[in-house]
C-alpha positions in Angstrom: -23.2 -10.0 -4.9 -19.6 -10.6 -3.7 -17.0 -12.6 -5.6 -17.0 -16.3 -5.0 -13.2 -16.3 -4.4 -11.9 -14.7 -1.3 -9.4 -11.9 -1.9 -6.5 -11.0 0.6 -5.8 -7.7 2.1 -2.4 -6.4 1.2 -0.5 -5.4 4.4 3.1 -5.3 5.5 2.4 -8.6 7.3 1.1 -10.3 4.2 4.0 -9.1 2.2 6.4 -10.4 4.8 4.6 -13.8 4.8 5.3 -14.0 1.0 8.9 -13.0 1.3 9.5 -15.6 4.0 7.7 -18.5 2.2 10.0 -21.5 1.6 7.9 -23.6 -0.7 8.9 -24.0 -4.4 8.1 -23.3 -7.2 6.6 -19.8 -6.6 4.1 -18.6 -9.3 3.6 -14.8 -9.6 1.0 -13.3 -11.9 0.2 -9.6 -12.3 -2.0 -7.8 -14.7 -3.9 -4.5 -15.0 -7.6 -4.9 -14.7 -10.7 -2.7 -15.1 -13.5 -1.7 -12.9 -16.3 -1.4 -15.4 -18.1 -3.0 -18.4 -17.3 -3.3 -21.2 -13.5 -2.7 -20.6 -13.4 -5.6 -18.0 -14.6 -8.2 -20.5 -11.0 -8.7 -21.7 -9.6 -9.2 -18.3 -10.4 -12.9 -17.8 -9.1 -13.7 -21.3 -5.8 -12.0 -20.6 -5.6 -13.8 -17.3 -5.9 -17.1 -19.0 -3.1 -16.2 -21.4 -0.9 -15.5 -18.4 -1.8 -18.7 -16.7 -0.9 -20.6 -19.8 2.5 -19.0 -19.7 3.0 -20.1 -16.2 1.9 -23.6 -17.2 4.3 -23.7 -20.1 7.2 -22.5 -17.8 6.4 -25.3 -15.4 6.3 -28.1 -17.9 9.6 -29.9 -18.3 10.5 -29.1 -14.7 7.6 -30.9 -13.0 5.3 -33.9 -13.5 2.0 -33.4 -15.2 0.2 -34.0 -11.8 2.4 -31.4 -10.0 1.7 -28.9 -12.8 -2.0 -29.5 -12.6 -2.1 -29.0 -8.9 -0.2 -25.7 -9.1 -2.3 -24.3 -12.0 -5.7 -25.6 -10.8 -6.5 -22.6 -8.4 -5.5 -20.2 -11.1 -7.9 -22.0 -13.6 -10.7 -21.9 -11.0 -10.2 -18.1 -10.6 -10.3 -17.6 -14.3 -13.8 -19.2 -14.4 -15.2 -17.2 -11.6 -17.5 -14.8 -13.4 -18.5 -12.9 -10.3 -14.9 -12.3 -9.4 -14.2 -10.6 -12.7 -17.2 -8.3 -12.2 -15.6 -6.9 -9.0 -12.0 -6.2 -10.0 -10.2 -2.9 -9.5 -7.2 -1.4 -11.3 -4.7 -4.2 -10.9 -4.5 -7.9 -9.9 -1.8 -9.9 -8.2 -2.2 -13.7 -7.9 0.5 -15.7 -6.2 0.5 -19.4 -5.8 2.8 -22.2 -4.6 2.4 -25.6 -2.9 0.1 -25.0 0.0 -0.4 -21.3 -0.7 -2.7 -19.3 -3.0 -3.1 -15.5 -2.5 -5.3 -13.1 -4.6 -4.8 -9.2 -4.2 -7.1 -6.6 -5.8 -5.0 -3.5 -6.3 -6.1 0.1 -6.6 -3.4 0.9 -9.1 -2.4 -0.7 -12.5 0.5 -3.1 -12.6 2.6 -4.3 -15.6 1.7 -7.8 -16.9 3.9 -10.6 -15.6 3.9 -14.3 -15.4 6.8 -15.7 -13.6 7.9 -19.0 -12.1 10.8 -18.8 -9.7 12.2 -20.0 -6.4 10.6 -17.0 -4.6 7.6 -14.7 -5.2 8.0 -11.5 -7.2 6.9 -8.9 -4.7 8.3 -5.6 -6.0 4.9 -4.4 -7.4 3.3 -5.1 -4.1 6.0 -3.4 -2.2 5.5 -0.3 -4.4 1.7 -0.4 -3.8 2.3 -0.6 0.0 4.8 2.2 0.3 4.2 6.0 -0.2 5.3 6.4 -3.8 2.2 8.2 -4.9 -0.3 6.4 -2.7 -1.8 7.7 0.5 -4.9 7.6 2.7 -7.3 10.4 3.6 -9.0 10.6 6.9 -12.3 12.6 6.3 -13.3 13.7 9.8 -16.1 15.6 11.4 -17.5 15.6 14.9 -20.2 13.2 13.7 -18.7 11.1 10.9 -15.5 9.2 10.1 -14.6 8.1 6.5 -11.4 6.8 5.1 -10.1 6.9 1.5 -7.1 5.4 -0.3 -5.7 6.3 -3.6 -3.2 8.4 -5.6 -3.2 11.3 -8.0 -5.7 9.6 -10.3 -8.5 8.5 -7.9 -9.5 8.1 -4.3 -11.7 5.2 -3.2 -13.6 4.6 0.0 -12.0 2.1 2.4 -14.2 0.1 4.6 -13.4 1.0 8.2 -12.0 -2.0 10.1 -13.8 -3.3 13.2 -12.9 -1.2 16.1 -12.7 2.1 14.3 -15.5 4.4 15.5 -17.6 5.7 12.7 -19.4 8.3 14.9 -18.8 10.2 18.1 -21.6 8.4 19.9 -20.1 5.1 18.9 -16.7 6.2 20.2 -17.9 7.7 23.5 -21.1 5.9 24.2 -22.5 6.8 27.7 -19.5 9.2 28.2 -20.9 11.6 25.6 -21.8 14.8 27.4 -25.2 15.2 25.8 -26.9 14.9 22.4 -25.2 17.4 20.2 -27.9 18.7 17.9 -29.3 22.1 17.9 -29.1 25.8 17.9 -25.6 26.9 17.1 -22.5 24.9 16.3 -18.9 24.2 17.3 -17.4 23.1 14.0 -18.4 20.1 12.0 -18.5 18.6 8.5 -21.3 18.4 6.1 -24.0 19.8 8.3 -23.0 17.4 11.2 -22.4 20.2 13.6 -21.9 19.9 17.4 -24.5 22.0 19.2 -23.6 24.5 21.9 -26.6 26.0 23.5 -26.8 29.7 24.0 -26.4 30.9 27.6 -24.8 27.6 28.6 -21.1 28.5 28.2 -20.3 25.9 30.8 -21.1 23.3 28.4 -18.4 24.5 25.9 -15.5 22.9 27.8 -17.4 19.7 28.1 -18.2 19.7 24.3 -14.7 20.5 23.5 -13.6 17.7 25.8 -15.9 15.3 23.9 -14.3 16.3 20.6 -10.8 15.7 22.0 -11.7 12.3 23.3 -13.4 11.4 20.0 -10.3 12.4 18.0 -8.1 10.4 20.4 -10.2 7.3 19.8 -10.3 7.8 16.1 -6.5 8.4 15.9 -5.6 5.3 18.0 -8.0 3.0 16.0 -6.9 4.3 12.6 -3.3 4.0 13.5 -3.6 0.3 14.6 -6.2 -0.9 12.0 -5.2 1.0 8.9 -1.9 3.1 9.1 0.3 0.4 10.5 -0.9 -2.4 8.2 -0.8 -0.2 5.1 2.3 1.9 5.9 0.7 4.7 3.8 0.9 8.4 4.7 -2.4 9.7 6.1 -3.9 13.1 5.3 -6.5 14.7 7.5 -9.4 16.3 5.7 -11.5 18.4 8.0 -12.6 21.9 8.8 -9.7 24.2 9.7 -10.8 24.5 13.4 -10.3 20.7 13.8 -6.8 20.3 12.4 -5.0 21.8 15.4 -6.9 19.7 17.9 -6.4 16.4 15.9 -2.7 17.0 15.5 -2.3 17.8 19.2 -3.8 14.4 20.2 -2.5 12.3 17.4 0.3 9.7 17.8 0.3 8.5 14.2 3.8 8.9 12.7 2.3 8.6 9.2 0.1 11.7 9.6 1.0 14.3 7.1 2.1 17.7 8.4 -0.3 19.5 6.0 -3.8 18.4 5.5 -6.9 19.4 3.5 -8.6 22.4 5.1 -12.0 21.8 3.8 -15.3 20.1 4.3 -14.9 16.8 2.5 -18.5 16.0 2.6 -19.2 19.0 0.5 -16.8 17.9 -2.3 -17.5 15.6 -5.2 -15.2 12.5 -5.4 -13.2 14.2 -8.3 -12.9 17.4 -6.3 -11.8 15.6 -3.2 -9.2 13.6 -5.1 -7.8 16.8 -6.9 -7.7 18.9 -3.8 -6.2 16.2 -1.6 -3.5 15.5 -4.3 -2.7 19.2 -4.4 -1.8 18.9 -0.8 -0.1 15.5 -0.9 2.0 15.9 -4.0 4.6 18.4 -2.6 4.9 16.4 0.6 5.5 13.2 -1.3 8.0 14.8 -3.6 9.9 16.3 -0.7 10.1 12.8 0.9 11.4 11.2 -2.3 13.9 14.0 -2.7 15.1 13.5 0.9 15.7 9.9 0.1 17.9 10.8 -2.9 19.8 13.4 -0.8 20.4 11.0 1.9 21.8 8.5 -0.6 24.0 11.2 -2.2 25.4 12.2 1.3 26.1 8.5 2.1 27.8 7.9 -1.2 30.0 11.0 -0.7 31.3 9.4 2.5 31.9 6.0 0.9 28.8 4.6 2.5 26.7 4.2 -0.6 26.7 2.5 -4.0 24.7 2.2 -7.2 26.7 -0.8 -8.3 24.4 -3.9 -8.3 27.1 -6.4 -7.5 28.5 -4.3 -4.6 25.0 -3.7 -3.2 24.1 -7.4 -3.4 27.3 -8.4 -1.4 26.5 -5.6 1.1 22.9 -6.8 1.4 23.9 -10.4 2.2 26.2 -9.1 4.9 23.4 -7.0 6.4 25.1 -3.7 5.7 22.3 -2.0 3.6 20.3 0.5 5.7 18.3 2.0 2.9 17.7 0.6 -0.6 16.2 2.5 -3.5 15.1 0.3 -6.5 13.6 1.2 -9.7 10.0 0.1 -10.2 10.0 -0.5 -13.9 13.3 -2.4 -14.2 13.9 -6.0 -14.0 17.3 -7.8 -13.8 17.0 -11.5 -14.6 18.9 -13.9 -12.2 19.2 -14.7 -8.6 21.4 -13.8 -5.6 23.5 -16.4 -3.8 22.2 -15.8 -0.2 25.6 -17.0 1.1 28.0 -15.0 -0.9 25.9 -12.2 -2.6 27.1 -13.3 -6.0 24.6 -12.6 -8.8 23.8 -15.4 -11.1 22.6 -13.7 -14.3 20.2 -15.7 -16.5 17.4 -15.4 -19.0 14.2 -14.1 -17.4 12.1 -16.3 -19.6 13.7 -19.5 -18.3 11.8 -21.4 -15.5 12.6 -20.6 -11.9 14.6 -17.4 -12.6 13.5 -14.3 -10.6 14.2 -10.5 -10.7 17.5 -9.7 -8.9 16.1 -6.3 -7.8 13.0 -7.8 -6.3 15.1 -10.5 -4.4 17.4 -7.6 -3.3 14.5 -5.8 -1.8 13.3 -8.8 0.0 16.7 -9.6 1.4 17.3 -6.1 2.7 13.9 -6.0 4.4 14.5 -9.4 6.0 17.7 -8.0 7.6 16.1 -4.8 8.9 16.8 -2.4 6.1 14.3 0.1 4.6 13.3 -0.4 0.9 11.7 2.2 -1.3 10.5 1.5 -4.9 10.6 4.6 -7.0 9.8 5.4 -10.6 12.8 5.9 -12.9 12.6 9.7 -12.9 12.8 9.7 -9.1 15.9 7.4 -8.8 19.1 9.3 -8.0 21.0 7.1 -10.5 20.5 5.1 -13.7 21.6 1.7 -12.7 18.2 0.8 -11.0 19.6 0.5 -7.5 21.0 2.9 -4.9 21.9 1.7 -1.5 23.1 3.5 1.7 25.3 1.4 4.0 25.4 1.2 7.7 28.6 2.2 9.4 
């Protein structure tokens, strides 16, 4: 049975919608959740405590009716038993006048209940980007599967409409012939493409089918999954299929190295471990490259780790790349006209996180934003910006 409440899919577009939202006040609630009983029994209880914190923050600033209207959808979610039986590793619930969004997250997030003039989106931005998360395309000549996860777990992702699940679905009547018999031309998990002995002329046609199938899969996965998620994509397939898929792929998020194995023959834990063994060095190299790029920019006077300087540059549209620390919060807000930071008490109503607002501002003005853990940051101030010339 599916949850009564509809959950939203976290994409770059949905994040942009939240960042651009103009209504006030904005309520942001985050909490870690659990997938299984009995651990998940405490999740709705903790959620109610966080909702109460939002309600307390709103009181004194708004009428009782306004507070009730803002909190009502949160209360309804708290009472939805079926919803709490289908949670994942983290939860983000964001509400405002005329807007209510619920995101189930495949990674834990720190608890937060915040009322401000804008949504707190840094945890969502971190989930979307490549800091530890990636997707795995498990591909054979007869089956397509997609997974998403990190070093701890991989979870199956439902393929979006339009993504072919099989070769016959992708090629239809254009398929050369039923591929099922005597000897094989590659494959995964026993789903091998047949190549009849004595019929060498068929080989080119069969290879042509494979190429057209891979093109169709690549195109659909790029549009339906890679672009919306922004996550790196790893190919998991038999060695003989990697060269062909890379040859036809136009996905800029496809990792240079993939998993050379039959994913259908691996347990979920084995798939997770072997995929991470391939992904980890590539992701570490990417994060190291961001740090080196910042150091090079700073050496030329085109970078700063001073929060006040970065805020002024962001308002002026001068920040090309911004690195911000995931775990850190700086209470206050940025004056969008001057870049001045108004520091305040994070516990007070309608006060946000300066680092979160900074990331939103830079993205709006066309800059890149990467949220990194503290040990990956090139400095200790929580922010590092590379400026445009």
